[in-house]
C-alpha positions as CSV (number, residue, x, y, z in Angstrom):
1,X,123.1,93.3,83.6
2,X,120.8,96.0,85.1
3,X,119.7,97.1,81.6
4,X,118.8,93.5,80.9
5,X,116.7,93.2,84.1
6,X,114.8,96.4,83.2
7,X,114.3,95.2,79.6
8,X,112.9,91.9,80.8
9,X,110.4,93.7,82.9
10,X,109.2,95.6,79.8
11,X,109.0,92.3,77.8
12,X,106.6,90.8,80.3
13,X,103.5,91.9,78.4
14,X,105.0,91.2,75.0
15,X,106.0,87.5,75.5
16,X,104.4,86.5,78.7
17,X,107.6,85.4,80.4
18,X,106.0,85.5,83.8
19,X,108.4,83.5,85.9
20,X,111.5,85.1,84.5
21,X,110.0,88.5,84.7
22,X,108.8,87.9,88.3
23,X,112.4,87.0,89.3
24,X,113.8,90.1,87.6
25,X,111.2,92.4,89.2
26,X,111.8,90.9,92.6
27,X,115.5,91.5,92.3
28,X,114.9,95.1,91.1
29,X,112.6,95.8,94.0
30,X,115.0,94.3,96.5
31,X,117.9,96.4,95.1
32,X,115.9,99.5,94.3
33,X,118.1,102.0,96.1
34,X,121.2,100.8,94.3
35,X,119.6,100.4,90.9
36,X,117.9,103.8,91.1
37,X,121.4,105.3,90.9
38,X,122.2,103.8,87.5
39,X,121.9,105.2,84.0
40,X,119.5,102.5,83.1
41,X,117.1,103.7,85.7
42,X,117.2,107.2,84.3
43,X,116.1,105.9,80.9
44,X,113.0,104.0,82.1
45,X,109.6,105.0,81.0
46,X,107.1,106.7,83.4
47,X,105.0,103.6,83.4
48,X,107.8,101.4,84.5
49,X,109.0,103.8,87.2
50,X,105.4,104.0,88.4
51,X,105.1,100.2,88.5
52,X,108.2,99.9,90.7
53,X,107.6,102.8,93.1
54,X,103.9,101.7,93.7
55,X,104.9,98.2,94.6
56,X,104.5,97.2,98.2
57,X,107.5,95.0,97.8
58,X,110.0,97.8,97.2
59,X,112.9,97.6,99.6
60,X,114.2,101.0,100.7
61,X,115.4,102.3,104.0
62,X,113.0,105.3,103.8
63,X,110.3,106.7,101.5
64,X,112.6,109.6,101.0
65,X,114.9,107.3,98.9
66,X,112.1,106.8,96.5
67,X,111.3,110.5,96.3
68,X,115.0,111.3,95.6
69,X,115.1,108.6,92.9
70,X,112.0,110.2,91.2
71,X,113.5,113.7,91.4
72,X,116.8,112.4,89.8
73,X,114.9,110.5,87.1
74,X,112.7,113.6,86.4
75,X,115.8,115.8,86.2
76,X,117.5,113.5,83.7
77,X,115.2,114.5,80.8
78,X,113.4,117.4,82.5
79,X,112.1,118.9,79.2
80,X,110.3,115.5,78.4
81,X,109.2,114.9,82.0
82,X,107.5,118.1,82.9
83,X,104.7,116.7,85.0
84,X,106.3,114.7,87.7
85,X,102.9,114.5,89.5
86,X,101.8,111.8,87.1
87,X,104.5,109.5,88.3
88,X,103.8,109.9,92.0
89,X,100.1,110.0,91.8
């Protein structure tokens, strides 16, 4: 299910499924702390990660949760994700 939600977000630009995508994005942002601990999260692209973490609607108990999620994501494919600053800038 989580993989499907992430994939729907990616398809937004391809097919213009705005209402469906909006619902998926809202759910992801509301459950960010839980979803950030999944394997699907680790495989997201830099652009998708940046879209979620830059949203004012992200629901986390502290900004530190977002920072930890980024560090975990970066460490998953560290050789491919050398410049973490591009994600958080």
